[in-house]
C-alpha positions as CSV (number, residue, x, y, z in Angstrom):
1,M,1.9,-14.4,-20.8
2,A,-1.5,-15.1,-19.0
3,D,-4.8,-14.8,-21.2
4,Y,-6.1,-12.4,-18.4
5,C,-5.0,-10.3,-15.8
6,I,-6.1,-8.1,-12.7
7,N,-4.9,-4.5,-12.5
8,L,-4.5,-4.2,-8.7
9,F,-4.0,-0.5,-8.1
10,L,-1.7,0.3,-5.2
11,D,-1.8,3.1,-2.6
12,Q,1.6,4.2,-1.3
13,E,1.8,1.9,1.6
14,Q,0.9,-1.1,-0.7
15,Q,3.6,0.0,-3.1
16,K,6.4,0.4,-0.3
17,N,5.2,-3.3,0.5
18,I,5.5,-4.5,-2.8
19,E,9.1,-2.9,-3.0
20,E,10.2,-4.2,-0.1
21,L,9.1,-8.0,-1.3
22,G,11.7,-7.3,-4.2
23,L,8.5,-7.1,-6.4
24,G,9.1,-3.5,-7.5
25,E,10.1,-4.4,-10.9
26,H,6.3,-5.4,-11.5
27,I,4.9,-1.7,-10.7
28,Q,3.7,-0.2,-13.7
29,E,1.7,2.8,-14.4
30,I,-1.7,2.2,-15.6
31,D,-4.2,5.1,-16.5
32,G,-1.8,7.4,-14.2
33,K,-1.7,5.2,-11.2
34,K,0.6,2.7,-9.8
35,A,-0.3,-0.6,-10.3
36,V,0.5,-4.3,-10.5
37,Q,-0.9,-6.8,-13.0
38,V,-1.8,-10.0,-11.7
39,A,-2.3,-13.1,-14.4
40,M,-5.0,-15.6,-14.2
41,S,-6.0,-18.2,-16.6
42,K,-9.3,-18.4,-18.9
43,K,-10.8,-20.7,-15.9
44,D,-10.1,-18.0,-13.3
45,Q,-11.6,-15.1,-15.5
46,K,-14.9,-17.1,-15.8
47,K,-15.0,-17.9,-12.0
48,L,-14.4,-14.0,-11.2
49,Q,-17.2,-12.9,-13.8
50,K,-19.3,-15.2,-11.8
51,G,-18.4,-14.2,-8.6
52,F,-18.5,-10.5,-9.3
53,P,-21.3,-9.7,-11.9
54,G,-20.7,-6.9,-14.3
55,L,-16.9,-7.1,-13.9
56,E,-15.7,-5.7,-17.3
57,F,-12.5,-6.4,-19.1
58,D,-10.5,-3.8,-21.3
59,S,-9.1,-4.6,-24.8
60,S,-5.9,-6.0,-23.2
61,N,-8.3,-8.6,-21.1
62,A,-7.3,-6.7,-17.8
63,C,-10.0,-6.2,-14.9
64,V,-10.4,-4.1,-11.7
65,L,-12.1,-5.9,-9.0
66,P,-14.4,-4.3,-6.5
67,D,-12.4,-2.6,-3.4
68,E,-13.0,-5.3,-1.1
69,A,-11.5,-7.8,-3.3
70,Q,-8.6,-5.7,-4.1
71,I,-7.8,-5.5,-0.5
72,T,-7.9,-9.3,-0.1
73,L,-5.7,-9.9,-3.1
74,A,-3.1,-7.3,-2.1
75,D,-3.1,-9.2,1.6
76,I,-2.7,-12.6,-0.6
77,I,0.3,-11.1,-2.5
78,L,1.9,-9.6,0.9
79,E,1.0,-13.2,2.5
80,L,2.7,-15.2,-0.4
81,K,5.3,-12.7,-1.5
82,S,4.8,-13.5,-4.8
83,L,2.3,-12.1,-7.8
84,D,1.5,-15.9,-8.9
85,V,-1.2,-16.3,-6.2
86,M,-4.4,-16.7,-8.4
87,K,-4.4,-20.6,-7.7
88,F,-5.1,-19.5,-4.1
89,A,-6.4,-16.2,-4.2
90,I,-9.3,-17.6,-6.5
91,T,-10.5,-19.6,-3.5
92,K,-10.8,-16.3,-1.3
93,L,-12.1,-14.4,-4.4
94,Y,-14.6,-16.5,-5.8
95,N,-17.9,-17.7,-3.9
96,P,-19.7,-20.1,-6.0
97,L,-22.6,-19.7,-3.7
98,A,-23.0,-16.0,-3.9
99,G,-26.5,-15.1,-4.8
100,K,-28.0,-18.6,-4.5
101,A,-30.5,-18.8,-1.9
102,L,-30.1,-21.4,0.7
103,R,-32.3,-24.2,0.8
104,S,-33.8,-25.4,4.1
105,K,-34.6,-29.2,4.9
106,A,-37.9,-28.9,5.8
């Protein structure tokens, strides 16, 4: 089991698409909503915390990404047809330059 995970809450269409991919056994109920958990490493967790200041993890080391990032992650899962997507997804979710001023060569 991974050290950390992302709780990806699903709407009805996303749930249907996950089931069609054959990943329906990974859907679980979390806080009364249908969700899948995407495992990630400590390194990925640190990058996400830098990329999303204020991102909080619960007692089970799970987090919920902001809405736009949730959509991106759901799209990646559907594209790769797997929940083992963090090696690829972190490149789309984490922007190391976020919040930093651009330097001009003046």
